[in-house]
C-alpha positions in Angstrom: -138.8 -58.7 -21.1 -141.8 -58.6 -18.7 -145.1 -56.9 -18.9 -145.5 -53.9 -16.6 -148.4 -53.5 -14.3 -149.7 -51.0 -16.9 -151.4 -52.6 -19.9 -149.3 -52.9 -23.1 -146.2 -51.4 -21.4 -143.1 -53.6 -20.8 -140.1 -53.2 -18.6 -136.6 -54.4 -17.8 -134.4 -53.7 -14.8 -130.9 -52.6 -15.9 -128.9 -52.3 -12.7 -130.8 -49.7 -10.6 -132.6 -48.3 -13.6 -136.1 -49.4 -14.6 -136.5 -49.2 -18.4 -139.8 -49.1 -20.1 -140.7 -50.4 -23.6 -143.7 -50.7 -25.9 -144.1 -53.6 -28.4 -143.5 -52.3 -31.9 -146.6 -52.0 -34.0 -144.3 -51.2 -36.9 -140.7 -52.4 -36.7 -137.9 -49.9 -36.6 -136.8 -46.8 -34.8 -138.9 -43.6 -34.7 -136.6 -41.1 -32.9 -133.3 -43.0 -32.4 -134.5 -45.1 -29.5 -132.9 -48.4 -28.5 -134.5 -51.6 -29.9 -134.8 -54.9 -27.9 -135.8 -58.1 -29.6 -137.2 -61.4 -28.3 -137.8 -64.0 -31.0 -139.9 -62.4 -33.7 -141.1 -59.5 -31.4 -139.5 -56.1 -31.2 -139.7 -53.6 -28.3 -138.9 -49.9 -28.5 -137.3 -48.3 -25.5 -139.3 -45.4 -24.1 -137.2 -42.4 -23.2 -138.6 -40.4 -20.1 -136.6 -37.3 -21.0 -138.5 -37.1 -24.3 -141.9 -38.3 -23.2 -143.9 -37.0 -20.3 -146.1 -40.0 -20.3 -143.1 -42.3 -19.8 -141.9 -40.0 -17.0 -145.2 -40.2 -15.2 -145.1 -44.1 -15.3 -141.5 -44.1 -13.9 -142.6 -41.7 -11.2 -145.2 -44.1 -9.9 -148.3 -43.8 -12.1 -150.0 -47.3 -11.9 -152.7 -46.6 -14.6 -152.5 -44.4 -17.7 -155.9 -45.7 -18.8 -154.8 -46.4 -22.4 -155.9 -49.7 -23.8 -155.8 -51.6 -27.0 -158.4 -50.4 -29.5 -158.8 -47.0 -27.8 -159.5 -43.9 -29.9 -157.3 -41.0 -28.7 -157.3 -37.3 -29.3 -153.7 -36.1 -28.8 -153.2 -32.3 -28.5 -149.6 -31.1 -29.1 -148.4 -34.1 -31.0 -145.1 -32.4 -32.2 -143.0 -34.8 -34.3 -144.6 -37.8 -32.8 -142.2 -39.2 -30.1 -144.9 -40.0 -27.5 -147.5 -40.5 -30.2 -145.5 -43.4 -31.6 -145.6 -45.2 -28.3 -149.3 -44.5 -27.9 -149.7 -46.0 -31.4 -148.0 -49.2 -30.2 -150.3 -49.3 -27.1 -153.6 -48.8 -28.9 -152.7 -51.1 -31.7 -154.2 -51.7 -35.2 -157.8 -51.4 -33.9 -157.1 -48.1 -32.2 -156.8 -44.6 -33.6 -154.9 -41.4 -32.7 -156.1 -38.1 -33.9 -152.8 -36.1 -33.6 -153.2 -32.3 -33.5 -150.5 -29.7 -33.8 -150.4 -26.1 -35.0 -146.8 -26.1 -36.4 -146.4 -27.1 -40.1 -142.7 -28.0 -39.6 -143.4 -30.7 -37.0 -146.5 -31.8 -38.8 -144.4 -32.7 -41.8 -142.5 -35.3 -39.6 -145.8 -36.5 -38.1 -147.2 -37.1 -41.6 -144.1 -39.2 -42.5 -144.7 -41.3 -39.3 -148.4 -41.7 -40.2 -147.5 -43.1 -43.6 -145.9 -46.0 -41.7 -148.5 -46.3 -39.0 -152.1 -46.4 -40.2 -153.5 -45.7 -36.7 -152.3 -42.1 -36.7 -154.3 -39.3 -38.3 -152.4 -36.0 -38.4 -154.4 -32.9 -38.1 -152.8 -29.5 -38.7 -154.9 -27.2 -36.4 -154.9 -24.9 -33.4 -156.0 -26.9 -30.3 -157.4 -23.6 -29.0 -160.0 -23.7 -31.7 -161.6 -27.2 -31.5 -164.5 -26.1 -33.7 -162.1 -26.0 -36.6 -161.6 -29.8 -36.5 -165.0 -30.8 -35.0 -166.1 -32.6 -38.1 -162.8 -34.5 -38.6 -162.9 -36.9 -35.7 -165.2 -38.9 -33.6 -165.7 -38.9 -29.8 -162.7 -40.4 -28.1 -162.0 -42.7 -25.2 -158.8 -40.8 -24.1 -157.7 -37.2 -24.5 -154.0 -36.4 -24.1 -152.8 -32.8 -23.9 -149.2 -31.5 -24.0 -149.3 -27.9 -25.1 -147.1 -25.0 -23.9 -149.6 -22.2 -23.9 -150.7 -19.8 -21.1 -154.3 -20.9 -21.5 -153.6 -24.6 -21.5 -156.4 -25.3 -18.9 -159.0 -23.5 -21.1 -157.8 -25.5 -24.1 -158.0 -28.7 -22.2 -161.6 -28.0 -21.0 -162.8 -27.0 -24.5 -161.5 -30.2 -26.0 -162.7 -32.5 -23.2 -166.2 -31.1 -23.5 -166.2 -31.3 -27.3 -164.6 -34.8 -27.8 -164.2 -36.9 -24.7 -166.8 -39.6 -24.1 -168.6 -39.3 -20.7 -166.7 -41.6 -18.4 -163.6 -41.2 -20.5 -160.2 -40.4 -19.2 -157.9 -37.5 -20.0 -154.1 -37.1 -19.5 -153.0 -33.6 -19.0 -149.3 -32.6 -19.0 -149.4 -29.3 -17.1 -146.5 -26.9 -17.8 -146.4 -24.5 -14.9 -143.9 -22.0 -16.3 -146.0 -21.7 -19.5 -149.0 -20.7 -17.3 -147.3 -18.2 -15.0 -143.6 -17.8 -14.7 -143.9 -15.5 -11.7 -145.5 -18.1 -9.4 -144.0 -21.2 -7.9 -145.0 -24.4 -9.8 -146.8 -25.8 -6.8 -149.1 -22.7 -6.6 -149.8 -23.0 -10.3 -150.6 -26.7 -10.0 -153.1 -26.0 -7.2 -154.9 -23.4 -9.3 -155.2 -25.9 -12.1 -156.6 -28.6 -9.8 -159.3 -26.1 -8.6 -160.2 -25.0 -12.1 -160.6 -28.6 -13.3 -162.7 -29.7 -10.4 -165.0 -26.6 -10.8 -165.7 -27.9 -14.3 -166.6 -31.4 -13.4 -163.2 -33.0 -14.0 -162.1 -35.5 -11.4 -158.4 -35.9 -10.8 -157.7 -39.6 -10.1 -153.9 -39.4 -10.0 -151.2 -36.8 -10.3 -147.5 -37.2 -10.8 -144.7 -34.7 -10.6 -142.4 -35.3 -13.6 -139.1 -34.2 -12.0 -136.3 -35.0 -12.6 -137.2 -36.0 -16.2 -139.3 -32.8 -17.0 -138.9 -29.9 -14.6 -141.9 -27.9 -13.4 -144.3 -30.3 -15.0 -147.2 -32.3 -13.6 -149.1 -35.2 -15.3 -152.8 -35.3 -14.3 -154.9 -38.4 -14.9 -158.5 -37.2 -15.0 -162.0 -38.6 -15.4 -164.7 -36.8 -17.2 
């Protein structure tokens, strides 16, 4: 197992396939992923078909800006697949405030948080950040993965409310959720323009095909 060019992410070459891992903060599977072991250390395989962040790395992203000890606001946490890998990356000194509006998936996330002390589940609507304003601190990283038409508006609200100045944001843009009548490329260009008008600098962007169709991961600086 060798460390990737990205901090706290590891990789192996399996034939022609590049496989990513994170070092387990808490041993054991989270979503049925493969486990690799080296001595006393355990590494969890990261599935790009289930994680847009993993797909972005495999598609050439050389920096995802997540570091040990970072505080992260994660919008659209679902059951915690990607959250669990972010938990590995930020480690015991970091914290993830994981927000989702669906009670069913939040139940699974609560079970995950019982094993991982650096995850704080928040049942809330990311469109209403004022509802959880008093429940978290300013964060180093904001990560958004929500399938709503107004996802750009949601992103900007939360960046302005919670992201430290100079902090980074990772935005998984879902083109078909914004406008199914337009080509994804056209939707992405509209998103770029809207972010830049609001003082968000896009430092990298990665199309997520073939792992996630009609999706783009934007790495942004506030």
